[in-house]
Every structure is written in structure tokens, then in C-alpha cells.
C-alpha positions in Angstrom: -27.9 112.0 45.9 -25.3 111.6 43.7 -24.6 113.6 40.5 -24.7 112.1 37.4 -21.5 112.5 34.8 -21.1 112.4 31.2 -23.3 109.6 29.3 -25.1 108.1 32.6 -27.3 111.6 32.5 -30.0 111.1 29.7 -30.1 114.2 28.5 -26.2 114.7 28.0 -26.2 110.6 26.5 -28.8 111.2 23.8 -27.6 114.8 22.5 -24.5 113.1 22.2 -25.8 110.0 20.3 -27.6 112.7 18.4 -24.5 114.3 17.5 -22.8 110.9 17.2 -24.7 109.3 14.1 -25.5 112.4 12.7 -21.6 112.8 12.1 -21.7 109.1 11.0 -23.9 109.8 7.8 -21.9 112.3 6.8 -18.9 110.0 6.8 -20.9 107.1 5.7 -22.1 109.5 2.6 -17.6 110.7 2.9 -17.0 107.0 2.8 -19.1 106.9 -0.7 -17.1 109.5 -2.1 -14.1 107.6 -1.2 -15.2 104.0 -3.3 -15.8 106.4 -6.2 -13.1 108.1 -6.5 -11.1 104.5 -5.7 -13.0 102.4 -8.5 -12.4 105.4 -10.8 -8.4 105.3 -10.0 -8.8 101.2 -10.9 -11.0 101.7 -14.2 -8.5 104.6 -15.5 -5.0 102.3 -14.1 -6.5 98.6 -14.9 -9.9 99.6 -17.6 -12.6 97.3 -17.5 -13.2 95.8 -13.9 -14.2 92.5 -12.9 -17.6 92.4 -10.2 -15.9 90.9 -7.9 -12.6 93.0 -8.0 -15.8 95.9 -8.1 -17.6 94.3 -4.1 -13.7 94.0 -3.2 -13.0 97.6 -3.8 -16.2 98.7 -2.4 -16.4 96.6 0.6 -12.6 97.2 1.6 -12.5 101.2 1.1 -16.1 101.5 2.7 -15.6 99.5 5.8 -12.0 100.7 6.6 -13.1 104.5 6.1 -15.5 103.2 8.2 -13.8 102.0 10.7 -11.8 104.5 10.8 -14.0 107.5 11.5 -16.4 105.2 13.5 -13.6 104.8 16.0 -12.5 108.5 15.7 -16.1 109.9 16.2 -16.5 107.5 19.3 -12.9 108.8 20.8 -14.0 112.4 20.2 -18.0 111.5 22.1 -16.1 110.0 25.3 -14.0 113.5 25.4 -17.0 115.7 24.1 -19.5 114.4 27.0 -16.4 114.1 30.1 -16.6 110.9 29.8 -12.4 110.2 30.0 -12.7 112.7 33.6 -14.5 110.2 35.0 -11.6 107.0 34.4 -9.8 106.8 38.0 -5.8 106.7 37.6 -4.9 103.7 40.0 -1.6 103.7 39.1 -0.8 107.2 39.8 0.2 106.8 43.5 2.6 104.1 42.2 4.8 106.2 39.7 7.4 108.4 40.9 7.3 111.4 38.9 11.0 112.7 37.7 11.9 115.6 39.6 
């Protein structure tokens, strides 16, 4: 019988994905705070904003924030579950080490 690694084990995967969703929930709240700060800064700097600028700013700031945090959270998920250790480096034998 082969041993299951990282996200192949359903119990580890469920725990990891639960943690990921909780983290992303908090980051969605943080993104909302950043949107509010950006809109406030624009309103102070430029005065009343047209609705299209509010929508564009909201979508741009929030989606950029969520993309960055999502990618970073996936990197932590991969490293935290041992998934990274499963990767085989096929070039390891081909690259000479400098002594």
C-alpha cells in the first residue's frame, strides 16, 4: 500500500482548504477596507466622484488585492501541507555543483 502525501489525504486536504477559505474570508474583509480607504483618498483629493469611477476603483482595488492574497495563500497552502516536497527535480543530476 502506498502512503498518501499532502493534499492526497482527504483529512489533510479538508483541513488545508478550510484554513484557506477562512484566510480568504478575512482577506476579503481587508480588501473591503482598502477599497474604502482608496475611495476616501480619491474623494479628499478630487472631490465628488462619478459613479463609474467609484465602480472602477472598487473593482480594481478589490480584485487586485484578492488576486495577490489568493496567490500568496495558495503558496502557503502548498508549502504548509508538504505538497512542495513531492516535486521531483529532474535537472538535479544534470546541473553540476560548483565546488
